[in-house]
C-alpha positions as CSV (number, residue, x, y, z in Angstrom):
1,X,131.7,97.5,115.8
2,X,133.0,94.5,117.8
3,X,132.0,91.2,117.1
4,X,132.0,87.7,118.9
5,X,135.1,86.0,117.9
6,X,134.6,82.9,118.9
7,X,131.0,81.1,121.0
8,X,131.1,78.6,124.0
9,X,127.8,77.4,124.4
10,X,128.1,75.4,127.8
11,X,124.5,73.9,128.7
12,X,124.7,72.9,132.8
13,X,121.7,72.6,134.5
14,X,122.7,70.6,138.0
15,X,123.6,72.2,141.4
16,X,127.1,70.7,141.6
17,X,129.1,73.4,143.6
18,X,128.5,75.9,147.1
19,X,129.2,79.2,146.7
20,X,131.7,79.9,149.8
21,X,130.5,81.4,152.5
22,X,130.7,85.9,153.0
23,X,131.6,85.7,156.2
24,X,133.7,88.8,156.2
25,X,131.5,90.8,154.3
26,X,127.8,89.9,155.9
27,X,124.7,87.9,155.0
28,X,124.6,88.1,151.2
29,X,121.6,87.7,150.0
30,X,119.9,87.4,146.2
31,X,116.5,89.4,146.0
32,X,113.9,88.1,142.7
33,X,110.8,89.8,141.9
34,X,108.3,87.8,140.3
35,X,106.9,90.0,137.8
36,X,103.5,87.9,137.5
37,X,102.9,87.1,141.1
38,X,102.4,89.0,144.3
39,X,105.9,87.5,146.2
40,X,109.5,88.2,146.2
41,X,111.5,85.1,146.7
42,X,115.3,84.8,148.6
43,X,117.8,83.0,147.3
44,X,120.8,82.4,149.7
45,X,124.2,82.1,147.7
46,X,125.6,80.1,150.2
47,X,123.3,77.2,149.6
48,X,121.6,77.9,146.2
49,X,118.1,77.6,148.0
50,X,115.4,79.7,148.5
51,X,115.3,80.8,152.3
52,X,112.7,83.4,152.8
53,X,109.6,84.9,150.8
54,X,107.6,88.2,150.9
55,X,104.1,88.0,149.9
56,X,101.7,90.9,149.5
57,X,103.8,92.7,146.6
58,X,101.9,91.9,143.5
59,X,103.3,92.3,140.6
60,X,106.7,94.0,142.2
61,X,108.6,95.6,139.6
62,X,112.3,97.3,140.7
63,X,113.5,96.1,143.6
64,X,116.5,98.3,146.0
65,X,118.0,98.7,149.5
66,X,119.3,100.5,151.6
67,X,122.9,100.7,151.8
68,X,123.1,98.8,155.4
69,X,120.6,96.2,153.9
70,X,118.2,97.3,156.8
71,X,115.4,97.9,154.3
72,X,114.0,96.3,151.1
73,X,112.0,98.4,149.0
74,X,110.0,97.4,146.3
75,X,107.9,99.6,143.5
76,X,104.0,98.1,143.5
77,X,103.0,98.3,139.9
78,X,99.3,97.4,141.0
79,X,99.1,99.7,144.3
80,X,101.3,102.5,142.4
81,X,102.9,103.1,145.5
82,X,107.2,101.9,146.6
83,X,106.7,99.1,149.2
84,X,108.6,99.3,152.7
85,X,110.1,95.7,154.0
86,X,112.4,95.7,157.1
87,X,115.1,92.9,156.6
88,X,114.4,91.7,160.6
89,X,110.7,91.9,159.9
90,X,110.2,90.3,155.8
91,X,106.9,91.4,155.3
92,X,105.5,94.8,154.0
93,X,105.3,97.6,156.9
94,X,104.5,100.5,154.4
95,X,103.6,102.0,151.3
96,X,104.4,105.3,149.7
97,X,101.8,106.6,147.2
98,X,103.7,107.4,143.6
99,X,102.5,109.8,140.9
100,X,101.9,106.9,138.7
101,X,102.5,103.4,137.9
102,X,106.1,103.0,138.4
103,X,108.7,100.6,136.6
104,X,112.1,100.3,138.3
105,X,113.8,101.9,141.0
106,X,117.9,103.0,142.5
107,X,118.9,104.3,145.9
108,X,121.3,106.9,146.4
109,X,124.6,105.3,147.8
110,X,124.2,107.3,151.5
111,X,120.1,106.2,151.3
112,X,118.4,109.6,151.8
113,X,117.0,109.2,148.3
114,X,115.7,107.0,146.1
115,X,114.2,107.5,142.4
116,X,111.8,105.6,140.7
117,X,110.8,105.3,137.4
118,X,107.0,106.1,136.4
119,X,105.9,104.8,133.1
120,X,102.5,105.0,133.3
121,X,99.4,107.9,134.5
122,X,102.7,110.0,133.4
123,X,106.6,110.6,132.4
124,X,108.2,111.0,135.3
125,X,110.9,110.2,137.6
126,X,109.7,110.3,141.2
127,X,111.7,111.5,143.8
128,X,111.4,109.6,147.1
129,X,113.0,111.2,150.5
130,X,113.1,107.9,152.1
131,X,113.3,110.0,156.2
132,X,110.3,111.5,155.3
133,X,108.9,108.8,153.3
134,X,107.0,110.9,150.6
135,X,107.6,112.2,146.8
136,X,109.5,115.3,147.3
137,X,109.7,116.0,143.8
138,X,108.6,114.6,139.8
139,X,110.9,115.1,137.3
140,X,109.2,115.5,133.8
141,X,110.6,113.5,131.0
142,X,110.3,113.4,127.2
143,X,108.2,109.9,128.1
144,X,107.3,107.4,130.7
145,X,110.2,105.9,131.9
146,X,111.0,102.5,131.9
147,X,114.9,101.6,133.9
148,X,116.4,104.2,136.3
149,X,120.1,103.5,137.7
150,X,122.0,105.3,139.7
151,X,126.0,105.8,138.9
152,X,128.5,103.7,141.0
153,X,129.3,107.4,142.5
154,X,126.0,108.5,143.0
155,X,126.0,111.5,141.3
156,X,123.7,111.2,138.4
157,X,120.6,109.0,137.8
158,X,120.0,107.4,134.5
159,X,116.2,107.6,132.8
160,X,115.8,104.9,130.2
161,X,112.3,105.7,127.6
162,X,110.8,103.1,125.6
163,X,108.5,104.9,123.8
164,X,110.5,108.0,123.4
165,X,113.3,106.4,122.8
166,X,115.7,108.5,124.5
167,X,118.1,108.0,127.7
168,X,118.6,111.4,130.0
169,X,120.9,112.0,133.0
170,X,119.5,113.9,135.6
171,X,122.3,115.1,138.4
172,X,121.2,113.7,141.6
173,X,122.5,117.2,143.7
174,X,120.1,119.4,141.7
175,X,117.3,116.5,140.7
176,X,117.6,118.1,137.2
177,X,118.1,117.1,133.6
178,X,121.3,117.6,132.3
179,X,121.6,115.6,129.1
180,X,119.7,113.5,126.6
181,X,120.8,110.8,123.9
182,X,118.2,109.5,121.5
183,X,117.5,106.2,119.7
184,X,114.7,106.9,117.5
185,X,115.7,108.1,114.4
186,X,119.2,108.7,112.4
187,X,117.2,111.8,110.7
188,X,116.1,113.8,113.6
189,X,120.4,113.1,115.0
190,X,119.4,109.4,116.9
191,X,120.7,106.2,116.2
192,X,117.9,103.6,114.6
193,X,117.2,101.0,116.7
194,X,114.5,102.0,119.7
195,X,113.6,102.5,123.1
196,X,116.0,102.3,126.4
197,X,116.2,99.3,128.4
198,X,118.6,98.4,131.0
199,X,121.9,99.7,131.8
200,X,124.9,99.2,133.5
201,X,128.6,101.3,133.9
202,X,132.0,101.1,133.9
203,X,133.8,104.0,135.9
204,X,137.5,105.6,135.8
205,X,139.9,105.4,138.4
206,X,138.8,108.2,140.3
207,X,135.1,106.2,140.4
208,X,133.9,108.5,137.7
209,X,131.3,107.5,135.6
210,X,133.4,106.4,132.2
211,X,130.8,104.8,130.1
212,X,127.3,103.3,129.9
213,X,126.4,100.0,128.5
214,X,122.7,100.5,127.0
215,X,120.3,97.4,125.5
216,X,118.0,98.5,122.9
217,X,115.1,97.4,121.5
218,X,115.0,95.6,118.4
219,X,119.0,95.5,119.0
220,X,120.5,91.7,119.5
221,X,123.6,93.4,121.6
222,X,125.3,96.4,123.7
223,X,125.2,99.6,123.1
224,X,128.8,101.7,124.7
225,X,128.1,105.3,125.4
226,X,130.9,107.5,126.5
227,X,129.8,109.4,129.3
228,X,131.7,112.4,128.9
229,X,131.6,112.8,124.9
230,X,127.6,111.8,125.2
231,X,127.6,109.4,122.1
232,X,128.0,105.9,121.0
233,X,131.2,104.4,120.4
234,X,130.3,101.0,119.9
235,X,128.6,98.4,119.9
236,X,128.7,94.6,120.6
237,X,127.1,92.0,118.7
238,X,125.7,88.7,120.0
239,X,125.7,85.4,118.8
240,X,123.5,84.3,116.0
241,X,121.8,81.0,117.3
242,X,121.0,78.5,114.4
243,X,116.9,79.5,113.7
244,X,116.3,75.7,115.3
245,X,117.9,77.2,118.8
246,X,115.7,80.6,118.4
247,X,112.5,81.2,120.3
248,X,111.0,84.7,119.9
249,X,108.4,84.2,122.8
250,X,107.9,86.9,125.1
251,X,110.7,89.3,123.5
252,X,108.7,92.6,123.9
253,X,111.2,94.2,121.5
254,X,113.8,93.4,123.5
255,X,116.0,90.9,122.8
256,X,118.4,91.6,125.1
257,X,117.0,92.8,128.8
258,X,118.9,92.1,131.8
259,X,122.9,93.3,132.1
260,X,125.1,93.4,134.5
261,X,129.0,94.9,135.3
262,X,131.0,92.8,137.9
263,X,131.7,94.6,141.0
264,X,135.7,93.9,140.7
265,X,135.0,95.9,136.9
266,X,136.7,92.9,135.1
267,X,133.4,92.1,132.9
268,X,130.4,93.0,131.4
269,X,127.3,90.5,131.1
270,X,124.4,90.4,129.1
271,X,121.7,88.0,128.5
272,X,120.4,87.4,125.1
273,X,116.1,86.0,125.2
274,X,116.1,84.6,122.1
275,X,119.6,82.6,122.2
276,X,118.4,81.7,126.4
277,X,121.8,82.4,127.0
278,X,123.8,84.7,128.9
279,X,127.2,86.6,127.5
280,X,130.7,87.6,128.4
281,X,133.0,90.6,127.6
282,X,136.4,92.0,129.5
283,X,136.9,94.9,130.8
284,X,137.8,98.1,130.1
285,X,139.2,95.7,126.5
286,X,135.4,94.6,125.9
287,X,137.0,91.5,124.3
288,X,134.6,89.0,124.0
289,X,134.9,86.0,126.6
290,X,132.0,83.6,125.6
291,X,128.5,82.4,125.8
292,X,126.6,79.8,128.2
293,X,123.1,78.7,127.7
294,X,120.9,79.1,130.7
295,X,116.7,78.9,130.9
296,X,113.9,80.2,129.2
297,X,113.5,84.0,128.4
298,X,116.5,85.1,130.5
299,X,115.3,88.5,132.0
300,X,118.0,90.6,134.7
301,X,121.1,90.0,136.1
302,X,122.8,90.3,139.2
303,X,126.2,89.0,141.1
304,X,127.3,88.6,144.4
305,X,129.9,90.9,146.1
306,X,133.2,88.9,144.7
307,X,132.1,89.3,140.8
308,X,132.1,84.9,141.1
309,X,128.8,84.4,140.6
310,X,126.5,85.4,138.0
311,X,122.3,85.0,138.8
312,X,120.3,85.2,135.9
313,X,116.3,85.3,136.4
314,X,114.4,83.5,133.4
315,X,111.2,85.1,132.8
316,X,110.2,82.2,130.2
317,X,111.2,78.8,133.1
318,X,110.4,80.5,136.2
319,X,113.8,79.6,137.7
320,X,117.1,81.1,138.5
321,X,120.1,80.1,136.5
322,X,123.5,80.3,139.1
323,X,126.9,81.3,136.7
324,X,130.5,80.2,137.9
325,X,132.7,83.3,136.1
326,X,135.6,82.1,136.4
327,X,134.4,78.2,135.6
328,X,132.1,79.7,132.7
329,X,129.2,77.6,133.4
330,X,126.2,77.3,134.9
331,X,126.0,75.5,138.6
332,X,122.7,75.5,139.8
333,X,118.7,76.4,138.9
334,X,116.6,77.4,141.4
335,X,112.9,77.6,141.3
336,X,111.3,80.9,141.9
337,X,107.8,82.3,141.3
338,X,105.5,83.5,138.3
339,X,107.3,85.4,135.5
340,X,111.0,86.2,137.8
341,X,112.2,89.7,136.2
342,X,114.1,92.1,138.0
343,X,116.9,91.0,140.6
344,X,119.1,92.8,143.4
345,X,122.2,91.6,145.5
346,X,122.1,93.2,149.2
347,X,124.9,92.5,152.5
348,X,123.2,92.6,155.2
349,X,125.6,93.2,158.5
């Protein structure tokens, strides 16, 4: 088991440094959903300001985008739909009915299919054909699915369940489950903690999946899963702060809820709700790098394509922290909507 060797606490909450332009990549935007509102905020990472607001998506849960950035997709918990937002219009132009109340979403690299986690009214992963704009299959699972994530090579979907305490891997070529890991009970061959929360992936040189990083209910850290061996091979503990610096508000059983592997593959980042920090480890060694204080109840993470800047959605303080991953400090705090959670980076040519 790995544990932190040192601890850095850097509390800087005033915009200070401008993010460099991404002209060589296209227009980069950070899409920030608001779990308790009916709008979505669009952040420009060059200025770290909100430049657009999309209205009419009540209780948006998950967000993804077409590979070319032309369209945004949101799972709408109230209408039980996948909402379509063309980039040029910044408004909802269509709603695809789902089999139940959705949670998170993931898209294939070719943009042909979106997988939607169905948490309520059934236990499925819905498969949405984007061209046909309809659900073409609902993959049964052991319990309601909270999160779906696609591996970087696009070959597998990782479906995480809270109540069933199970991680199931689905083959995207067949849309059939291929293996599962259970986290409910050691007596049944599982692990002792609980429900499966956010995930992130590390890849081999050929792009195939090497390790899955998973946050688990009631564990203040990160599980490390060997993808080929299908077992937990390590656990990364986050620091314990003095009780006077800890908050247990809005933990919802998940002290860690937000993971990101940097696009260049050099860092793993995790949120800590009770500590109000984000923490980093180097890859592939998993050497602890330090922690940075952010807003109240950090709940999700995304990064810019150059791996330089990390965006932490702070659900409790209703803002987004911007972290410079080289300087290891917060450089801006951006006010957004009610209870910001899932966020996503999109590049528009």
